[in-house]
N, C-alpha and C positions, 0 to 999 in steps of 0.2 A: 087890954089885956090878955096874956098870953091863953092860948087855950088848951089843958090839961089833954094827954093821951088819953086815949079811950082804953078803960079796964078790962084788963085781962080776962077773958072766959074763964070757967074751968073746963070747957070742951077745950077750948085752943091750948090751954096749957095738957091737959091730957092726951093730945094728936103730937104733942110738942116731946114728951115723954116715952112715947109710944114709937115715934120714928128715930131716936136717940137711941133706944133699945133696939131698935130693928137694926140702927148702922152699928152697934157695937155686938150683935148676932153675926153679923155677917164678917166683922171683922174676926171674931174668934175663929169663924171657920175657914178663913183664907188662912189664921195662922194653922190652924189644922194641918190645912195642904202642906204646912212649907217643916212639920215636922216630921223627925223617921215615920213612916210608914203611913205618911200622910196623900205619898203618890207612889207613881211605881219606880220611881227614877230613884227613892230615896224610902227602900222596906226597911221593915223590922228585921232584926236576926233571929229565928228561932231554932231551938235544937232538934225536934221532932213534929210533925203536923199535927201529932194529936193535941199539942197544947195550944193551937191556934185561935180554935174559939173562945178556948178560955180566954186568952191573952185579950182575944177583942172585944168579949163580951166585961172585960173590968175598965178600958176604957171608956169615962163618960162623955157625954154629949158637949160638944164644943159650944153650943149654942145654949142651950139651959142647964147641962151638969146633972140631967138623967141616966139611966143607965137604956143600956142597946142593948139588943136583941143580932145575933148573928143570922139574915134570912137566907144564904148562900157563900156555900165556900168552894170556890174553884180553883183548880191547876191552871196557872198561863204560863206562857213563853213571851217575854218580853223585851227585846233586843236581845236573842240569845240568850236570857238568863230564865232558868224555871221560878218563877214567881206562885203564890198564892195570894188569892182576892178573897176577903173576906166581907162580903155586903153587909152594912147594919142599920137599923133601923132605929128610931130612938125610943121609947115606951112614953116617952112622957110628950114632946111635940110632934111627931112624927116624921122627923129630917132622917133623909138617907144619906147614906156616904159610905166609902169604901176605904179599908185599910188594909196595907201591904205586906207579904212578910216574904223573906228569903229564909231556907231552909240550908243550915249551915252544918253539918257534921260536929262532935263533939270533937277538940281538939287533943291529939298525941302528943302532950308535953313538948 
């Protein structure tokens, strides 16, 4: 007679779901870094520094989808380009990240 495989417990199933959720969160974070604004090499373009914090807080957390708050807003020079870095923290899960901006003046037709 063949033995039956052991029955999966609730704890094992829960741990498997948690691992899958953590992997999904990490994948979303990596995708966020590849999107515009996720790194200094791909900054978002904005017309003025006054709207940076508003734009930064409108971006949802890539890990949990919660709202983010601006911890710090600094001006930096990266490879000769003046950039703005908005350091963000998620209000729900507490994860931290940076959102990058480049100020471009309004175009004159």
